[in-house]
Backbone as CSV, one residue per row, in Angstrom:
resi,resn,N_x,N_y,N_z,CA_x,CA_y,CA_z,C_x,C_y,C_z
1,UNK,20.429,28.409,128.175,21.592,28.762,127.607,21.158,28.615,125.811
2,UNK,21.661,29.523,125.138,21.366,29.588,123.686,22.370,29.696,122.949
3,UNK,22.520,28.664,121.926,23.895,28.529,121.115,23.396,28.768,119.655
4,UNK,24.361,29.626,119.112,23.827,29.610,117.474,25.363,28.988,116.839
5,UNK,24.780,27.956,116.096,25.796,27.445,115.046,25.519,27.930,113.696
6,UNK,26.578,28.566,113.069,26.627,28.895,111.707,27.445,27.981,110.572
7,UNK,26.558,27.055,110.296,27.204,26.178,109.265,26.637,26.148,107.915
8,UNK,26.810,27.133,106.995,25.939,27.202,105.644,26.304,25.977,105.033
9,UNK,27.483,25.731,104.593,27.975,24.799,103.640,28.687,25.501,102.501
10,UNK,29.033,26.751,102.780,29.564,27.619,101.766,31.044,27.310,101.541
11,UNK,31.594,26.940,102.632,33.047,26.731,102.743,33.133,25.427,103.732
12,UNK,34.418,24.763,102.942,34.832,23.304,104.051,35.220,23.957,104.958
13,UNK,35.004,23.522,106.508,35.363,24.168,107.720,37.041,23.900,107.789
14,UNK,37.576,22.698,107.469,38.817,22.190,107.508,39.662,22.172,106.400
15,UNK,39.179,23.016,105.602,40.052,23.180,104.164,39.883,24.252,103.719
16,UNK,40.844,25.131,103.032,41.137,26.509,102.604,40.081,26.979,101.852
17,UNK,39.583,26.044,101.102,38.452,26.432,99.960,37.340,27.174,100.443
18,UNK,36.852,28.191,99.745,35.762,29.038,100.286,34.911,29.242,98.620
19,UNK,33.826,28.683,98.705,33.193,28.415,97.136,31.745,28.858,97.039
20,UNK,31.024,28.372,96.109,29.678,29.146,96.036,28.646,27.581,95.905
21,UNK,29.191,26.814,95.836,28.535,25.386,95.913,28.382,24.894,97.186
22,UNK,27.158,24.596,97.655,26.897,24.132,99.076,27.506,22.926,99.354
23,UNK,28.357,22.532,100.378,29.008,21.353,100.338,28.079,20.343,101.511
24,UNK,26.928,19.831,100.957,26.351,18.939,101.821,26.956,18.016,102.902
25,UNK,28.060,17.635,102.320,28.626,16.372,103.062,29.342,17.110,104.195
26,UNK,29.811,18.233,103.963,30.653,19.196,105.137,29.419,19.550,106.136
27,UNK,28.045,19.783,105.694,27.132,20.106,106.583,26.659,18.963,107.536
28,UNK,26.264,17.790,106.800,26.209,16.543,107.541,27.290,16.293,108.583
29,UNK,28.293,16.192,108.110,29.740,15.480,109.202,29.781,16.786,110.151
30,UNK,29.160,17.912,110.290,29.141,18.546,111.340,28.015,18.299,112.480
31,UNK,27.131,17.484,112.128,26.249,17.006,113.326,26.587,16.481,114.115
32,UNK,27.666,15.454,114.248,28.137,15.044,115.665,28.594,15.977,116.724
33,UNK,28.660,17.380,116.175,29.079,18.248,117.052,27.751,18.530,117.911
34,UNK,26.652,18.383,117.445,25.614,18.536,118.350,25.310,17.662,119.491
35,UNK,25.721,16.417,119.303,26.064,15.683,120.426,26.692,15.977,121.075
36,UNK,27.912,16.296,120.924,28.912,17.006,121.970,28.578,18.106,122.602
37,UNK,27.656,19.238,121.778,27.386,20.249,122.473,26.376,20.080,123.867
38,UNK,25.448,18.827,123.409,24.469,18.368,124.119,24.828,17.879,125.445
39,UNK,26.027,17.269,125.038,26.711,16.399,126.488,27.196,17.427,127.536
40,UNK,27.735,18.549,126.891,28.255,19.690,127.750,27.151,20.674,128.198
41,UNK,26.225,20.649,127.466,25.424,21.802,127.857,23.870,21.361,127.547
42,UNK,23.520,20.408,128.509,22.202,19.389,128.065,20.917,20.128,128.149
43,UNK,21.056,21.510,128.903,19.753,22.410,128.708,19.722,23.220,127.570
44,UNK,20.940,23.402,127.013,21.138,24.240,125.723,20.013,24.145,124.694
45,UNK,19.690,25.250,124.011,18.574,25.676,122.840,19.573,26.067,122.015
46,UNK,19.594,25.276,120.844,20.635,25.266,119.501,19.889,25.983,118.332
47,UNK,20.314,26.759,117.581,19.706,27.489,116.342,20.927,27.076,115.388
48,UNK,20.531,26.489,114.227,21.622,26.212,113.098,20.963,27.367,112.192
49,UNK,22.112,27.869,111.679,21.930,29.082,110.468,22.685,28.287,109.008
50,UNK,21.708,27.820,108.349,22.252,27.071,107.303,21.561,27.248,105.788
51,UNK,22.347,26.839,104.695,21.812,27.146,103.588,20.803,26.581,103.077
52,UNK,19.727,27.203,102.277,18.382,26.450,101.955,18.978,24.868,101.239
53,UNK,19.826,24.774,100.662,19.911,23.413,99.727,20.278,22.618,100.825
54,UNK,20.764,22.585,102.123,21.133,21.691,102.986,20.275,21.538,103.957
55,UNK,18.914,22.278,103.908,17.914,22.211,104.906,17.606,20.633,105.052
56,UNK,17.300,19.855,104.036,16.571,18.358,104.002,17.642,17.830,105.019
57,UNK,18.592,18.041,105.199,19.916,17.194,106.215,19.378,17.560,107.512
58,UNK,19.028,18.587,107.906,19.000,18.863,109.190,17.640,19.300,110.008
59,UNK,16.638,19.399,108.913,15.353,19.664,109.357,14.604,18.639,110.144
60,UNK,13.871,18.836,111.334,13.711,17.611,112.146,14.529,16.966,112.922
61,UNK,15.698,17.403,112.871,16.977,16.914,113.632,16.598,17.137,115.336
62,UNK,16.341,16.024,116.196,15.932,16.240,117.393,16.711,16.949,118.584
63,UNK,18.149,17.231,118.054,18.996,18.256,118.720,19.079,19.460,118.593
64,UNK,18.141,20.037,117.273,17.905,21.193,117.029,16.810,21.839,117.529
65,UNK,16.691,23.159,118.023,15.281,23.665,118.349,14.907,24.837,117.519
66,UNK,15.870,24.896,116.547,15.506,25.911,115.160,16.352,25.594,114.106
67,UNK,15.866,25.785,112.985,16.551,25.841,111.902,16.389,26.892,111.155
68,UNK,17.149,28.054,110.901,17.335,29.224,110.243,17.791,29.147,108.767
69,UNK,17.196,29.335,107.542,17.590,29.634,106.437,18.426,30.842,105.962
70,UNK,19.460,30.971,105.611,20.114,32.195,105.407,19.119,33.127,104.189
71,UNK,19.105,34.228,104.358,18.600,34.977,103.327,18.948,36.491,103.267
72,UNK,18.336,37.423,102.958,18.852,38.814,103.115,18.299,39.555,104.315
73,UNK,17.240,38.579,105.074,16.867,39.336,106.443,17.110,38.752,107.714
74,UNK,17.381,37.444,107.606,17.815,36.754,108.803,18.937,37.299,109.679
75,UNK,19.938,37.721,108.910,21.148,38.508,109.600,20.861,39.608,110.603
76,UNK,19.799,40.255,109.942,19.444,41.334,110.941,18.801,40.976,111.855
77,UNK,17.924,39.540,111.960,17.156,39.109,112.811,18.286,38.604,114.027
78,UNK,19.247,38.102,113.436,20.280,37.304,114.539,21.103,38.504,115.109
79,UNK,21.422,39.834,114.559,22.024,40.948,115.239,21.407,41.280,116.202
80,UNK,19.675,41.047,116.367,19.006,41.639,117.611,18.759,40.863,118.613
81,UNK,19.232,39.541,118.435,19.245,38.264,119.376,20.286,38.197,120.308
82,UNK,20.080,37.548,121.287,21.304,37.507,122.336,21.586,36.050,122.351
83,UNK,22.784,35.457,122.451,23.260,33.945,122.286,24.290,34.075,123.516
84,UNK,24.253,32.852,124.155,25.273,32.454,124.867,26.815,32.396,124.348
85,UNK,26.385,31.345,123.313,27.633,30.954,122.486,27.147,31.049,121.031
86,UNK,28.226,31.348,120.282,28.211,31.581,118.790,29.305,30.728,118.285
87,UNK,29.168,29.822,117.407,30.218,28.951,116.724,30.019,29.327,115.241
88,UNK,30.803,29.672,114.547,30.987,30.038,113.218,31.983,29.161,112.456
89,UNK,31.356,28.592,111.689,32.443,27.142,111.111,32.487,27.580,109.446
90,UNK,32.190,29.011,109.221,32.125,29.338,107.712,33.388,30.533,107.580
91,UNK,34.204,30.305,106.535,35.147,31.337,106.085,35.131,32.516,105.575
92,UNK,33.692,32.642,104.967,33.331,33.476,104.290,33.696,34.857,104.683
93,UNK,34.318,36.057,104.218,34.311,37.225,105.016,32.910,37.694,105.780
94,UNK,32.031,37.731,104.905,30.751,38.452,105.203,30.005,37.817,106.347
95,UNK,30.096,36.256,106.265,29.577,35.636,107.344,30.246,35.497,108.507
96,UNK,31.742,35.734,108.399,32.731,36.065,109.620,32.151,37.667,110.423
97,UNK,31.587,38.368,109.690,31.237,39.770,110.078,30.113,39.622,110.798
98,UNK,29.154,38.616,110.107,27.720,38.563,110.925,28.077,38.083,112.244
99,UNK,29.055,36.749,112.275,29.173,36.250,113.672,29.660,37.246,114.462
100,UNK,30.496,38.319,114.362,31.340,38.941,115.069,30.084,39.969,115.575
101,UNK,29.069,40.128,114.850,28.003,41.474,115.180,26.680,40.823,115.977
102,UNK,26.685,39.534,116.203,25.703,38.988,117.131,25.985,38.804,118.456
103,UNK,25.265,39.378,119.044,25.302,39.456,120.602,25.690,38.167,121.324
104,UNK,26.772,37.848,121.838,27.038,36.598,122.582,28.169,36.713,123.573
105,UNK,28.337,35.705,124.608,29.150,35.859,125.624,30.578,34.924,125.283
106,UNK,30.370,34.178,124.281,31.673,33.408,123.732,31.455,33.361,122.476
107,UNK,32.599,33.020,121.855,32.711,33.073,120.322,33.617,31.773,120.046
108,UNK,33.356,31.114,118.891,34.236,29.996,118.679,34.335,30.036,117.080
109,UNK,35.376,29.371,116.670,35.584,29.411,115.266,35.934,30.445,114.394
110,UNK,35.618,30.801,113.258,36.092,32.060,112.522,35.534,33.434,112.600
111,UNK,36.416,34.465,112.668,35.962,35.776,113.047,36.390,36.570,111.795
112,UNK,35.896,38.003,111.577,35.966,38.910,110.752,37.378,39.742,111.141
113,UNK,38.386,39.721,110.119,39.697,40.999,110.387,39.171,42.502,109.822
114,UNK,38.794,43.298,110.587,38.448,44.465,110.153,39.546,45.080,109.516
115,UNK,40.551,44.850,109.700,41.849,45.621,109.265,42.360,44.808,107.851
116,UNK,41.986,43.800,107.702,42.273,43.369,106.076,41.121,42.991,105.545
117,UNK,39.943,42.677,106.086,38.639,42.323,105.334,38.688,41.089,104.870
118,UNK,39.524,39.998,105.907,39.437,38.750,105.636,39.415,37.741,106.849
119,UNK,38.991,36.616,106.675,38.666,35.556,107.494,39.923,35.272,108.690
120,UNK,39.764,35.491,109.864,40.909,35.368,110.653,39.969,33.999,111.785
121,UNK,40.286,33.735,113.056,39.932,32.952,114.197,39.774,33.610,115.218
122,UNK,38.817,33.348,115.888,38.826,33.573,117.215,39.636,32.938,118.081
123,UNK,40.139,33.217,119.380,40.989,32.423,120.235,40.748,31.180,120.233
124,UNK,39.636,30.704,120.503,38.950,29.280,120.531,38.589,28.867,118.973
125,UNK,39.489,29.305,118.215,39.282,28.682,116.635,40.626,28.683,116.007
126,UNK,41.797,29.234,116.435,43.293,29.187,116.327,43.564,27.982,115.623
127,UNK,42.923,26.637,116.092,43.256,25.511,115.934,42.811,25.145,114.554
128,UNK,41.841,25.779,114.015,40.974,25.440,112.599,42.010,26.184,111.767
129,UNK,42.656,27.277,111.938,43.546,28.088,110.786,44.851,26.991,111.076
130,UNK,45.326,26.714,111.911,46.742,25.781,111.884,46.436,24.495,111.175
131,UNK,45.335,24.103,111.551,44.994,22.900,110.696,44.974,22.907,109.046
132,UNK,44.306,23.960,108.826,44.358,24.191,107.154,45.529,24.575,106.991
133,UNK,46.530,25.372,107.469,47.981,25.605,107.034,48.546,24.353,107.158
134,UNK,48.315,23.223,108.139,49.183,22.128,108.102,48.657,21.030,107.031
135,UNK,47.563,21.077,106.550,47.045,19.906,105.490,48.021,19.693,104.280
136,UNK,48.873,20.751,103.940,49.660,20.332,102.724,50.919,19.424,103.292
137,UNK,51.214,19.536,104.416,52.510,18.829,104.867,51.882,17.301,105.118
138,UNK,52.958,16.228,105.324,52.833,15.114,105.609,52.229,15.027,107.352
139,UNK,51.488,14.223,107.487,51.071,13.980,108.967,50.518,12.578,109.128
140,UNK,51.558,11.787,109.804,51.262,10.390,110.129,50.107,10.359,111.179
141,UNK,49.794,11.220,111.851,48.755,11.428,113.185,47.681,11.863,112.484
142,UNK,47.210,12.065,111.132,45.962,12.831,111.011,45.052,12.145,111.424
143,UNK,43.808,12.739,112.086,42.814,12.003,112.638,41.423,12.506,112.309
144,UNK,40.310,11.612,112.586,39.062,12.011,111.917,38.715,13.259,111.877
145,UNK,37.949,14.093,110.800,37.615,15.380,110.964,36.749,15.765,111.827
146,UNK,35.570,14.660,112.477,34.705,15.016,113.344,35.650,15.276,114.739
147,UNK,36.665,14.331,114.831,37.308,14.669,116.043,38.068,15.843,116.228
148,UNK,38.603,16.226,114.849,39.396,17.597,115.134,38.445,18.636,115.338
149,UNK,37.202,18.869,114.912,36.402,19.549,114.910,35.701,19.732,116.482
150,UNK,35.371,18.560,116.877,34.897,18.726,118.217,35.877,18.967,119.419
151,UNK,37.213,18.614,119.020,38.062,18.850,120.098,38.677,20.227,120.037
152,UNK,38.562,20.733,118.842,39.264,22.147,118.679,38.188,22.951,119.360
153,UNK,36.942,22.875,119.633,36.085,23.416,120.154,35.843,23.236,122.049
154,UNK,36.794,22.618,122.185,37.027,22.097,123.614,36.416,21.117,123.926
155,UNK,35.676,20.415,123.634,34.716,19.173,123.643,35.354,17.823,123.739
156,UNK,34.766,16.953,124.258,35.442,15.566,124.338,34.843,14.900,123.065
157,UNK,35.684,14.225,122.280,35.221,13.221,121.325,35.113,11.929,121.746
158,UNK,34.060,11.150,121.585,33.538,10.335,121.879,33.074,9.384,121.039
159,UNK,33.522,9.576,119.695,32.677,9.020,118.248,31.227,9.317,118.324
160,UNK,31.076,10.494,118.539,29.581,11.157,118.263,29.221,10.667,116.839
161,UNK,27.814,10.088,116.787,27.545,9.576,115.551,26.769,10.865,114.630
162,UNK,26.804,10.615,113.452,25.919,11.713,112.632,24.436,11.600,113.227
163,UNK,23.548,12.764,112.885,22.476,12.809,113.562,21.632,13.419,112.381
164,UNK,20.802,12.599,111.931,19.889,13.175,110.834,18.519,13.801,111.104
165,UNK,17.835,14.517,110.418,16.421,14.941,110.631,15.338,13.995,110.056
166,UNK,15.813,13.262,109.174,14.883,12.359,108.157,15.514,10.922,108.198
167,UNK,14.884,9.768,108.863,15.382,8.497,108.981,14.615,7.815,108.155
168,UNK,14.524,7.200,106.859,13.684,6.311,106.132,13.302,4.960,107.002
169,UNK,12.124,4.476,106.547,11.849,3.254,107.199,11.493,2.289,106.056
170,UNK,12.085,2.462,105.047,11.919,1.060,103.973,12.551,-0.185,104.001
171,UNK,12.402,-0.915,103.184,13.104,-2.446,103.357,14.163,-2.444,102.533
172,UNK,15.010,-3.650,102.841,16.230,-3.701,102.132,15.755,-4.418,100.963
173,UNK,16.293,-3.687,99.578,15.971,-4.099,98.301,17.142,-4.558,97.380
174,UNK,18.246,-4.332,97.961,19.748,-4.323,97.155,20.730,-5.008,98.102
175,UNK,21.808,-5.506,97.506,22.892,-6.080,98.434,23.760,-4.883,98.330
176,UNK,24.322,-4.323,97.300,25.254,-3.420,97.319,24.695,-2.044,96.384
177,UNK,25.004,-0.954,96.917,24.426,0.364,96.000,25.798,1.007,95.768
178,UNK,25.491,1.299,94.462,26.822,1.890,93.648,26.615,3.304,93.801
179,UNK,27.226,4.172,94.800,27.081,5.604,94.755,28.258,6.250,93.657
180,UNK,27.972,5.966,92.702,29.396,6.235,91.743,29.503,8.212,91.338
181,UNK,28.516,8.763,91.342,28.722,10.107,91.155,29.442,10.870,92.188
182,UNK,29.754,12.179,91.995,30.536,12.835,92.854,29.737,14.169,92.523
183,UNK,29.908,15.120,93.183,29.736,16.678,93.117,30.563,17.427,92.297
184,UNK,30.128,18.638,91.595,30.898,19.378,90.749,32.048,19.901,91.408
185,UNK,32.219,19.978,92.576,33.274,20.594,93.217,34.651,19.768,93.191
186,UNK,34.513,18.451,93.578,35.741,17.558,93.144,35.498,16.461,92.433
187,UNK,35.365,16.797,91.207,35.531,15.794,90.348,36.421,14.623,90.242
188,UNK,37.744,15.025,90.804,38.864,14.071,91.129,38.712,13.016,91.876
189,UNK,37.477,12.754,92.555,37.003,12.141,93.607,36.331,10.725,93.028
190,UNK,36.311,11.072,91.746,35.234,9.768,91.079,36.298,8.730,90.426
191,UNK,36.072,7.390,90.736,36.902,6.486,90.208,36.256,6.260,88.788
192,UNK,36.921,5.934,87.755,36.569,5.910,86.509,35.453,5.117,86.009
193,UNK,34.631,5.542,85.123,33.330,4.652,84.780,33.618,3.139,84.447
194,UNK,34.638,2.958,83.670,34.767,1.710,83.431,35.127,0.618,84.345
195,UNK,35.879,1.282,85.511,35.796,0.469,86.817,34.568,0.023,87.551
196,UNK,33.654,1.241,87.651,32.503,0.962,87.922,31.485,-0.028,87.315
197,UNK,31.917,-0.015,85.873,31.130,-0.924,85.171,31.660,-2.504,85.592
198,UNK,33.043,-2.771,85.630,33.399,-3.852,85.904,32.897,-4.476,87.262
199,UNK,32.955,-3.424,88.342,32.568,-3.829,89.428,30.938,-4.314,89.460
200,UNK,30.196,-3.625,88.737,28.813,-3.917,88.599,28.606,-5.377,87.897
201,UNK,29.407,-5.597,86.800,29.225,-6.869,86.212,29.811,-7.923,87.058
202,UNK,31.018,-7.687,87.890,31.398,-9.173,88.748,30.376,-9.346,89.819
203,UNK,29.844,-8.161,90.301,28.729,-8.606,91.480,27.418,-8.964,90.887
204,UNK,27.126,-8.590,90.034,26.002,-9.338,89.223,26.036,-10.762,88.667
205,UNK,27.012,-10.820,88.075,27.548,-12.305,87.667,27.461,-13.303,89.061
206,UNK,27.868,-12.850,90.209,27.688,-13.682,91.325,26.304,-13.844,91.889
207,UNK,25.181,-13.150,91.495,23.947,-13.222,91.837,23.596,-12.312,92.732
208,UNK,24.363,-11.321,93.093,24.198,-10.038,93.825,22.954,-9.105,93.466
209,UNK,22.266,-8.419,94.231,21.292,-7.399,93.779,22.085,-6.219,93.673
210,UNK,22.213,-5.518,92.552,23.094,-4.133,92.369,22.265,-3.444,92.138
211,UNK,22.521,-2.100,92.852,21.637,-0.724,92.439,22.554,0.523,92.133
212,UNK,22.153,1.132,90.973,23.356,2.303,90.896,22.478,3.443,91.550
213,UNK,23.267,4.308,91.678,22.822,5.591,92.358,21.342,6.270,92.000
214,UNK,20.382,6.444,93.116,19.239,6.844,92.847,18.923,8.162,93.542
215,UNK,17.888,9.065,92.996,17.338,10.107,94.099,18.252,11.363,94.143
216,UNK,19.113,11.564,93.082,20.126,12.465,93.135,19.236,13.935,93.054
217,UNK,18.177,14.019,92.475,17.218,15.499,92.518,16.603,15.586,93.846
218,UNK,16.604,14.858,94.798,15.790,15.080,95.917,16.613,14.271,97.247
219,UNK,16.808,15.188,98.450,17.540,14.371,99.369,16.911,13.265,100.359
220,UNK,15.766,13.471,100.149,15.096,12.225,101.032,14.919,11.089,100.214
221,UNK,14.723,11.363,98.933,14.626,10.081,97.911,16.038,9.462,98.022
222,UNK,17.199,10.258,97.939,18.494,9.824,97.883,18.757,8.954,99.353
223,UNK,18.380,9.595,100.470,18.579,8.831,101.668,17.791,7.734,101.598
224,UNK,16.632,7.469,101.021,15.746,6.338,100.991,16.405,5.584,100.353
225,UNK,17.164,5.584,98.947,17.846,4.643,98.163,18.848,3.901,98.946
226,UNK,19.640,4.938,99.841,20.898,4.335,100.561,20.141,3.478,101.503
227,UNK,19.250,3.789,102.108,18.728,3.002,103.270,17.951,1.253,102.626
228,UNK,17.945,1.557,101.389,17.534,0.455,100.797,18.397,-0.538,100.685
229,UNK,19.871,-0.376,100.592,21.049,-1.163,100.385,21.646,-1.866,101.361
230,UNK,22.059,-2.730,101.319,23.006,-3.580,102.646,24.352,-2.838,102.744
231,UNK,25.247,-2.711,101.556,26.275,-2.171,101.634,26.597,-1.034,100.513
232,UNK,27.137,0.263,100.789,27.364,1.105,99.920,28.659,1.037,99.629
233,UNK,28.995,1.223,98.283,30.196,1.449,97.324,30.299,3.168,97.333
234,UNK,31.219,3.581,97.668,31.152,5.280,97.415,32.451,5.886,97.447
235,UNK,32.722,6.995,96.629,33.782,7.762,96.958,33.528,8.680,97.821
236,UNK,34.638,9.431,98.367,34.274,10.265,99.387,33.554,11.399,99.156
237,UNK,32.008,11.329,99.260,31.058,12.155,98.795,29.826,12.341,99.707
238,UNK,28.798,12.895,99.501,27.635,13.287,100.331,27.051,11.452,100.772
239,UNK,27.200,10.876,99.703,26.511,9.375,100.138,27.299,8.575,101.004
240,UNK,28.619,8.795,101.209,29.290,7.883,102.213,28.928,8.371,103.252
241,UNK,28.658,9.803,103.765,28.353,10.377,104.812,26.854,9.904,105.328
242,UNK,26.103,9.908,104.301,24.383,9.470,104.576,24.749,7.848,104.866
243,UNK,25.433,7.357,104.365,25.442,5.884,104.408,26.078,5.615,105.893
244,UNK,26.920,6.375,106.436,27.112,6.192,107.975,26.191,6.798,108.785
245,UNK,25.412,7.755,108.392,24.313,8.248,109.240,23.217,7.198,109.625
246,UNK,23.125,6.333,108.479,22.298,5.283,108.485,22.403,3.932,108.647
247,UNK,23.976,3.932,109.375,24.316,2.880,110.115,24.591,1.405,108.914
248,UNK,24.902,1.849,107.607,25.044,1.008,106.765,26.751,0.574,106.669
249,UNK,26.776,-0.641,106.062,28.047,-1.092,105.767,28.732,-0.221,104.563
250,UNK,29.936,0.119,104.503,30.649,1.161,103.953,32.019,0.326,103.188
251,UNK,32.151,0.598,101.969,33.410,0.615,101.287,33.790,2.020,100.685
252,UNK,34.755,2.551,101.200,34.934,4.055,100.766,36.225,4.271,99.647
253,UNK,36.205,4.787,98.676,37.092,4.974,97.733,37.701,6.376,97.918
254,UNK,38.972,6.465,98.097,39.884,7.861,98.376,40.949,7.847,97.417
255,UNK,41.080,9.239,97.130,42.297,9.563,95.971,42.657,10.685,96.658
256,UNK,42.095,11.836,96.146,42.552,13.062,96.500,42.264,13.920,97.778
257,UNK,41.257,12.770,98.564,41.097,13.227,100.029,41.750,12.190,100.796
258,UNK,41.878,12.509,102.172,42.566,11.620,103.147,41.783,10.779,103.772
259,UNK,41.660,9.411,103.441,40.715,8.504,104.335,41.032,8.617,105.669
260,UNK,41.977,9.029,106.410,42.122,9.200,107.731,41.374,10.264,108.623
261,UNK,40.779,11.085,107.352,39.910,12.254,108.141,38.416,11.827,108.196
262,UNK,37.988,10.673,107.653,36.673,10.049,107.842,36.804,8.968,108.902
263,UNK,35.873,9.226,109.889,35.727,8.354,110.836,34.463,7.299,110.185
264,UNK,34.903,5.985,110.218,33.861,5.005,109.518,32.980,4.398,110.737
265,UNK,33.353,4.684,111.850,32.446,4.389,113.161,32.465,2.552,113.279
266,UNK,33.305,1.959,112.801,33.475,0.549,112.665,32.377,0.088,111.795
267,UNK,32.037,0.899,110.572,31.162,0.451,109.710,31.474,-0.241,108.196
268,UNK,32.991,-0.211,108.224,33.440,-0.674,107.043,34.758,-0.399,106.871
269,UNK,35.351,-0.092,105.659,36.544,-0.170,105.235,36.708,1.053,104.257
270,UNK,38.201,1.405,104.068,38.581,2.328,102.871,39.417,1.859,102.127
271,UNK,39.442,2.143,100.499,40.395,1.720,99.872,41.125,2.997,99.050
272,UNK,42.345,2.945,98.625,43.090,4.014,98.038,44.134,3.474,97.082
273,UNK,44.403,4.419,96.340,45.728,4.117,95.576,46.588,3.934,96.341
274,UNK,47.548,2.854,96.109,48.710,2.882,96.799,50.236,2.977,95.989
275,UNK,49.911,3.359,94.987,50.972,3.807,93.854,51.166,5.408,93.412
276,UNK,50.002,6.176,93.667,50.192,7.631,93.282,51.043,8.059,94.470
277,UNK,52.096,8.961,94.147,53.071,9.756,95.004,52.387,10.790,95.615
278,UNK,51.399,11.182,95.130,50.842,12.680,95.813,49.581,12.467,96.272
279,UNK,49.165,11.004,96.897,47.844,10.911,97.301,48.127,10.910,98.657
280,UNK,47.279,11.728,99.470,46.398,12.545,99.002,46.849,14.198,98.561
281,UNK,46.286,14.337,97.267,46.985,16.000,97.082,46.080,17.092,97.612
282,UNK,44.739,16.599,97.807,43.715,17.790,98.104,43.394,18.557,97.206
283,UNK,43.579,18.154,96.041,43.423,18.955,94.879,41.928,18.721,93.956
284,UNK,41.146,19.625,93.520,39.930,19.280,92.812,40.232,19.016,91.465
285,UNK,41.322,19.422,90.967,41.803,19.119,89.341,43.135,18.114,89.726
286,UNK,43.099,16.877,88.908,44.512,16.197,88.710,45.453,17.134,87.932
287,UNK,46.700,16.670,88.257,47.873,17.367,87.557,48.724,16.473,86.992
288,UNK,48.481,15.226,87.169,49.180,14.110,86.665,48.242,13.403,85.710
289,UNK,49.380,12.462,84.737,48.602,11.908,83.565,47.770,10.870,84.206
290,UNK,48.449,9.858,85.215,47.385,8.857,85.527,46.559,9.255,86.789
291,UNK,45.528,9.395,86.557,44.635,9.719,87.843,44.823,8.956,89.112
292,UNK,44.684,9.138,90.587,44.943,8.283,91.337,43.623,7.280,91.482
293,UNK,42.551,7.600,91.509,41.350,6.915,91.544,41.250,5.840,90.245
294,UNK,42.116,5.941,89.063,42.191,5.091,88.226,43.210,3.922,88.613
295,UNK,44.021,4.227,89.629,45.032,3.373,90.415,44.531,2.442,91.020
296,UNK,43.035,2.303,91.413,42.500,1.540,92.620,42.012,0.433,91.820
297,UNK,42.582,-0.653,92.079,42.339,-2.213,91.163,41.015,-2.681,91.588
298,UNK,40.439,-2.966,90.442,38.995,-3.500,90.736,38.874,-4.777,91.600
299,UNK,39.958,-5.640,91.747,40.074,-6.834,92.559,39.788,-6.521,93.962
300,UNK,40.745,-5.467,94.389,40.592,-4.799,95.535,39.178,-4.283,96.210
301,UNK,38.244,-3.809,95.328,37.267,-3.076,95.483,36.172,-4.470,95.849
302,UNK,36.093,-5.391,94.797,35.330,-6.676,94.806,35.705,-7.537,96.261
303,UNK,36.726,-7.228,96.709,37.508,-8.006,97.729,36.724,-7.684,99.116
304,UNK,36.748,-6.170,99.132,36.391,-5.413,100.138,34.778,-5.589,100.239
305,UNK,34.293,-5.400,98.947,32.877,-5.566,99.266,32.427,-7.068,99.820
306,UNK,33.258,-8.148,99.585,32.905,-9.391,99.649,33.009,-9.476,101.342
307,UNK,33.723,-8.886,101.909,34.134,-9.012,103.104,32.902,-8.034,104.218
308,UNK,32.540,-7.120,103.489,31.405,-6.275,104.044,30.139,-7.065,104.077
309,UNK,29.858,-7.913,102.905,28.598,-8.395,102.859,28.564,-9.885,103.779
310,UNK,29.479,-10.225,104.363,29.467,-11.267,105.081,28.280,-11.216,106.144
311,UNK,27.511,-12.340,106.336,26.677,-12.173,107.402,27.318,-11.852,108.849
312,UNK,26.706,-11.212,109.459,27.050,-10.931,110.741,28.401,-9.726,111.187
313,UNK,28.878,-9.195,109.828,29.779,-8.138,109.876,29.137,-6.760,110.509
């Protein structure tokens, strides 16, 4: 059996946004799907079509048989191949058109609407579009992103973990890693600088080894930095997902995005504003005078870190 997974990172799978900046976090949190696919189809040969920027996250992944980097020629190659299953998790109309043209018996995810020139969904992908439409409405039963993805494809959610291609083997150097930066797509995810400085000062005053985010120019060095920390304090960003993949203890900071959509696999806890009336708003730009991430008290962050630093946690 041959499976083609199309996840470039150009659009968030379960969000309405379609952009030009590669979402590395969205690529990484798709990797639990590989385990679910292998559980259903143990003999499957899986090909992943991805953007070049995300290659370091999946290259060498033991569950993948081939990684293809999208360019001007690869689509023509895929249109001449045959697959049993195509799973397209990109909403860009051009990528949807490619998914339609690949020879396959079964298709999941997003398709191209030839009448409107827009993205629609295959029959086994209608749940994706409905989920996106429902995101703006209150949902007390919101579930982890990975669970939604796996179950919408008709597979069983068993808290399948992230799977990296590169696992560093370096020693622990720091007690707490401050993953304080966020990508350009979601500046509203970042806690104010003065809060980060206050957290660092308090931790260092108590004798803890603190490190500020390192290796952002290279994904492998970034992964090595996270591996060198006992606990990671992070906003909802790539660093949080890398820390989960590496089995680190986590304190996750949330504001515009929903903490219920992130499965922590029992590795930590999340903190969010309890006073912002619009949290989570799902917006990359804040429309209020007081930003929700500024509403997270420093003392709550420090208390959470102390819990995660306890021996045996």
